[in-house]
N, C-alpha and C positions, 0 to 999 in steps of 0.2 A: 835563155827566155823558155824554152819549151820546158827545162827541168824544173821550172817554177810552177807549171800548170800540170805537169805529169809527175806522179809519184807511185813507186812500186809498193805494195802494200799486200799484207796476209788477208784476204778476204774470208772472213769467218764462215758466212753462208755457204760457199761453195767450197771451202776448204782448198783454195788454189792459191798459189801464190808467185808475185812477179806479175800481176795482172795491173796494167796501168788504169788510172782513171782521174778524171779532172778533180784536183784540189780545192780550186776554187770557183766551183759552178755559180755562185751568186755574181760574180764578176765577169762572166762570159755574156756575150751578147745574145739578148732575147731574139729568137729567130722565129716565133710563132707568127709574127705579124708579115712574114714575107713567104712562109711556105705555103703551098697549094693544097697538100694532102698530108694527113697526119695518120700514125697507127693506133689501132684500137686492139688491145687484148681482150679475148674471149677467156676467162679464167676457168670456165667449165671444160673448155679443151686443153687449156696450158698443162704441160707435164713438169713444170720447172727444171727444164734441162739447163737453162741460163745462155742458150746460144744466143738470143737478141741481146742480152747484157754483154756477152764475150765479144760480139762482132760489131757492135754499135761505134761508128768512127767519132762519135760525138761525146761518148760515154753519158748519153742521156737516160741510161737505164740504171736502175738501183734494184737492189733484192729486199723486199720487206720481210718482216719478222717470220712469216708464215712460207718463206720461200719463193714466193711469186714476184716477176719481175715488173716494175713501175715505171714507165716512162715519164721522164719530166718534160712537160710540153714547152718550156720556156727554154729547154736546151737543145731539143729536138729539131734539126732542120729539115725533116721530110724526106730524106734519101730512100726510106722505106727498104733499106737492106734488112731489116729485122723480118719484114714480111717474107721476103725471099727465103730467109735463112731457117724459118721456124719449121720444124719437121712435121709438126701435127697442124699446121695452119690455123693457128689460133690467135693470129694478129691478121687483121683486115685493114683495109684502106678507107678511110673518112675523109669526105672533102672537108677542108678547114672552113670555119663559119667566120664570117668578117662582119663587123658593124659598120659597113659602108652604105653611104646614102647616095641614092640616085640623083643624077643631075635634075635640078629644079626642085627636089625634095627640101622641105624646111627643116631644121635640126631642131 
């Protein structure tokens, strides 16, 4: 079962081999509805080290064509390991915004 979700591949942008990533992200459970906090990347501070991408337990990060990490909010569960691992503090924490109505409010 796990072998269907995880596959080893040669990652072109980082020139690393054997790094697992989620093959079928679109079939994973969307987690943005239940997380409390989400990571926000400050691209002015980011040094493109790839540590967030490498250490993300959910493979929520991809690397764009310019070499910057991009977090997929649908896959990220909000563990915020990326915030702790970033060597230049380029990732901050933001409270997740929800479209909830208060009791008694009309929709």
